[in-house]
C-alpha positions as CSV (number, residue, x, y, z in Angstrom):
1,M,-13.4,7.0,8.0
2,A,-10.5,5.5,5.9
3,S,-9.1,7.5,3.1
4,D,-10.0,6.5,-0.5
5,V,-6.3,7.1,-1.4
6,T,-4.3,3.9,-0.6
7,I,-0.6,3.6,0.0
8,N,-0.2,1.7,-3.3
9,T,-2.0,4.4,-5.3
10,A,0.0,7.1,-3.6
11,I,3.3,5.4,-4.4
12,N,2.3,4.8,-8.0
13,Q,1.2,8.4,-8.4
14,Q,4.4,9.6,-6.9
15,Q,6.4,7.4,-9.2
16,K,4.5,8.7,-12.2
17,T,5.3,12.3,-11.1
18,L,9.0,11.4,-10.8
19,N,9.0,9.8,-14.3
20,S,7.2,12.8,-15.8
21,S,9.7,15.2,-14.2
22,S,12.7,13.1,-15.5
23,A,11.2,12.9,-19.0
24,L,10.5,16.7,-19.1
25,A,14.1,17.4,-17.9
26,G,15.5,15.2,-20.7
27,D,13.2,16.7,-23.4
28,F,14.1,20.3,-22.2
29,D,17.8,19.5,-22.4
30,Q,17.4,18.1,-25.9
31,F,15.4,21.2,-26.9
32,L,18.1,23.6,-25.6
33,Q,20.8,21.7,-27.5
34,L,18.8,21.8,-30.8
35,L,18.1,25.5,-30.2
36,T,21.8,26.3,-29.6
37,V,22.8,24.4,-32.8
38,Q,20.2,26.3,-34.8
39,L,21.2,29.7,-33.5
40,Q,24.9,28.9,-34.2
41,N,24.1,28.0,-37.8
42,Q,21.6,30.6,-38.7
43,D,22.2,33.2,-41.4
44,P,23.1,36.6,-39.6
45,L,21.5,38.5,-42.5
46,S,18.3,36.5,-42.3
47,P,17.7,35.4,-38.7
48,M,15.1,32.6,-38.1
49,E,11.7,33.3,-36.7
50,T,11.8,33.1,-32.9
51,S,8.0,32.8,-32.2
52,E,8.1,29.0,-32.4
53,F,10.9,28.8,-29.9
54,T,9.0,31.2,-27.6
55,N,5.9,29.0,-27.9
56,Q,7.8,25.9,-27.0
57,L,9.5,27.6,-24.0
58,V,6.0,28.7,-22.8
59,M,4.8,25.1,-23.2
60,F,7.7,23.6,-21.3
61,S,7.1,26.2,-18.5
62,G,3.4,25.2,-18.2
63,V,4.3,21.5,-18.1
64,E,6.9,22.1,-15.5
65,Q,4.5,24.0,-13.3
66,Q,2.0,21.2,-13.6
67,I,4.6,18.7,-12.5
68,N,5.6,20.9,-9.5
69,M,1.9,21.0,-8.5
70,N,1.6,17.2,-8.7
71,Q,4.7,16.9,-6.5
72,K,3.0,19.2,-3.9
73,L,-0.2,17.1,-4.1
74,D,1.9,13.9,-3.7
75,S,3.3,15.4,-0.5
76,L,-0.1,16.2,0.8
77,V,-1.3,12.6,0.1
78,Q,1.7,11.1,1.9
79,L,1.0,13.4,4.9
80,T,-2.7,12.2,4.9
81,L,-1.7,8.6,4.8
82,G,0.8,9.1,7.5
83,N,-1.9,10.7,9.7
84,T,-4.2,7.8,9.0
85,F,-1.6,5.2,9.9
86,S,-0.7,7.1,13.1
87,T,-4.4,7.2,14.0
88,A,-4.8,3.5,13.4
89,L,-1.6,2.9,15.6
90,G,-3.3,4.7,18.4
91,Y,-6.1,2.1,18.4
92,V,-3.7,-0.7,19.5
93,G,-4.7,-1.9,23.0
94,L,-8.3,-0.5,22.7
95,D,-11.6,-2.4,22.6
96,A,-13.4,-1.9,19.3
97,S,-16.8,-2.5,17.8
98,Y,-16.9,-3.0,14.1
99,L,-19.2,-4.0,11.3
100,S,-18.6,-7.7,10.5
101,S,-20.2,-11.1,10.4
102,E,-17.0,-12.6,11.9
103,A,-15.8,-12.4,15.5
104,Y,-12.7,-13.6,17.3
105,F,-13.2,-15.7,20.5
106,D,-10.1,-16.0,22.7
107,G,-11.3,-19.0,24.5
108,S,-12.6,-17.2,27.6
109,A,-13.7,-13.6,27.2
110,P,-17.4,-13.3,26.0
111,V,-18.1,-11.8,22.6
112,T,-20.8,-9.2,22.3
113,I,-22.8,-9.3,19.1
114,D,-25.1,-6.4,18.3
115,Y,-27.6,-7.1,15.5
116,T,-30.5,-5.3,13.7
117,V,-33.4,-6.7,11.7
118,D,-34.8,-4.7,8.8
119,G,-38.5,-5.3,9.3
120,D,-41.0,-6.9,11.7
121,A,-39.5,-10.3,12.6
122,A,-41.6,-13.1,14.0
123,D,-38.7,-15.5,14.4
124,T,-35.0,-14.6,14.8
125,T,-32.1,-17.1,15.4
126,I,-28.4,-16.5,15.8
127,N,-26.2,-19.2,14.3
128,I,-22.5,-19.3,15.0
129,F,-20.2,-21.4,12.8
130,D,-16.5,-22.3,13.3
131,E,-13.8,-21.9,10.7
132,R,-14.7,-25.2,9.1
133,G,-18.3,-24.1,8.6
134,D,-19.7,-26.4,11.3
135,L,-22.5,-25.0,13.4
136,V,-21.5,-24.7,17.0
137,L,-24.5,-22.8,18.4
138,S,-28.0,-22.0,17.3
139,Q,-30.2,-19.9,19.6
140,K,-33.5,-18.1,19.4
141,V,-33.2,-14.4,20.2
142,S,-35.4,-11.3,20.6
143,D,-37.5,-10.2,17.6
144,D,-37.5,-6.5,18.3
145,E,-36.7,-4.1,15.4
146,T,-34.4,-2.0,17.5
147,V,-30.7,-2.9,18.0
148,E,-30.3,-5.9,20.2
149,N,-27.3,-7.6,21.5
150,F,-26.3,-11.2,22.2
151,V,-23.4,-12.1,24.5
152,W,-21.7,-15.3,23.5
153,D,-19.5,-16.9,26.2
154,G,-18.3,-19.6,24.0
155,T,-20.9,-22.2,25.0
156,T,-21.8,-24.7,22.2
157,D,-25.0,-26.6,21.6
158,G,-23.3,-29.6,23.0
159,G,-22.7,-27.8,26.3
160,G,-19.0,-27.5,26.0
161,T,-16.8,-24.4,25.4
162,A,-15.7,-23.5,21.8
163,P,-11.9,-23.3,21.3
164,E,-10.1,-20.1,20.5
165,G,-10.6,-19.0,16.9
166,T,-12.6,-16.9,14.4
167,Y,-16.3,-17.6,14.2
168,T,-18.9,-16.6,11.7
169,I,-22.2,-15.1,12.9
170,R,-25.4,-15.4,10.9
171,V,-28.6,-13.9,12.1
172,D,-31.6,-15.5,10.4
173,A,-34.8,-13.5,10.7
174,L,-38.2,-14.3,9.3
175,D,-41.4,-12.3,9.2
176,A,-44.9,-13.6,9.9
177,Q,-45.1,-15.0,6.3
178,Q,-41.8,-16.8,6.8
179,N,-40.0,-14.4,4.4
180,A,-36.3,-13.7,5.1
181,L,-35.5,-10.2,6.4
182,D,-32.2,-8.4,6.0
183,T,-30.0,-8.3,9.1
184,S,-26.6,-6.7,10.0
185,T,-24.2,-7.5,12.8
186,V,-21.6,-5.5,14.8
187,V,-19.0,-7.5,16.9
188,D,-16.4,-6.4,19.4
189,G,-12.8,-7.3,20.2
190,R,-9.5,-5.9,21.3
191,I,-7.1,-4.4,18.8
192,H,-3.5,-5.8,19.1
193,G,-1.9,-4.4,16.0
194,I,-2.2,-2.8,12.5
195,E,-1.1,-3.8,9.0
196,T,-1.5,-2.9,5.4
197,Q,-3.0,-5.1,2.7
198,N,-2.9,-4.0,-0.9
199,G,-2.4,-0.4,0.3
200,Q,-5.4,-0.5,2.7
201,I,-4.9,0.0,6.5
202,F,-6.3,-2.6,8.8
203,V,-6.4,-3.1,12.5
204,L,-5.9,-6.6,13.9
205,V,-8.5,-8.2,16.2
206,G,-7.5,-11.7,17.1
207,E,-6.9,-13.4,13.7
208,R,-9.0,-10.8,11.9
209,A,-7.8,-7.9,9.8
210,V,-10.5,-5.3,10.1
211,P,-10.6,-2.3,7.7
212,V,-10.3,1.0,9.6
213,G,-13.5,2.2,7.8
214,S,-15.5,-0.7,9.4
215,L,-14.8,0.5,13.0
216,I,-17.9,1.9,14.8
217,N,-16.2,3.0,18.0
218,V,-13.2,2.3,20.1
219,S,-12.8,2.6,23.9
220,E,-10.4,2.0,26.7
221,P,-10.6,-1.5,28.1
222,D,-12.3,-1.9,31.5
223,A,-9.9,-1.8,34.4
224,P,-9.6,-5.2,36.1
225,Q,-11.3,-5.3,39.4
226,T,-9.1,-6.0,42.4
227,T,-10.2,-7.4,45.7
228,Q,-8.8,-5.6,48.7
229,P,-7.5,-7.9,51.4
230,P,-9.4,-7.7,54.7
231,A,-8.0,-5.2,57.2
232,N,-5.9,-6.6,60.0
233,T,-8.0,-6.3,63.1
234,G,-5.8,-8.2,65.4
235,A,-5.1,-7.0,68.9
């Protein structure tokens, strides 16, 4: 699952810690200068009360310890983000299933769509739309309540093959009283890269940027089948 701490928030927090450390160093230097001047000009026969200086030194020490703790926490956050990014990088080249209503079709490889219906459906239809919002396929599917899957090979209602691109899947399910039921979809695709957007880490599937937290599973691609040439049985 993706971390709730993003790259942007980690950088911002680190900058705040650095600014606090710089401000504390400046205040402490100024405090020492004032203390030195006061000690140089005090009356030897009636020295000033030192308790206030002691309290301020204790206060500065506590703030410095808090800043040091924040710096250590910043380092842990950076390490966690680095591990998350490395994990996401390891997904490149793998096949993934992820929660989404959008799927990438490369023009040839079929897309598997898993869907669930919340309730007892009497009529379920899968509708697939292109990037312009035009309906390219509408097909009746199973009404079972369990997880079902639909494999789309790119065929359109007109009998042709849809071009490469990102398509939106909408599962319309109605009960016996024609009331709409909630549905959810999981699609698959091959990960070809990773990127960050607004501090969040995404994997790239076709033209889609998929949040790491939306991944259901990843697996090695199936090895291509090869046909062995017939053995030479010549004399």
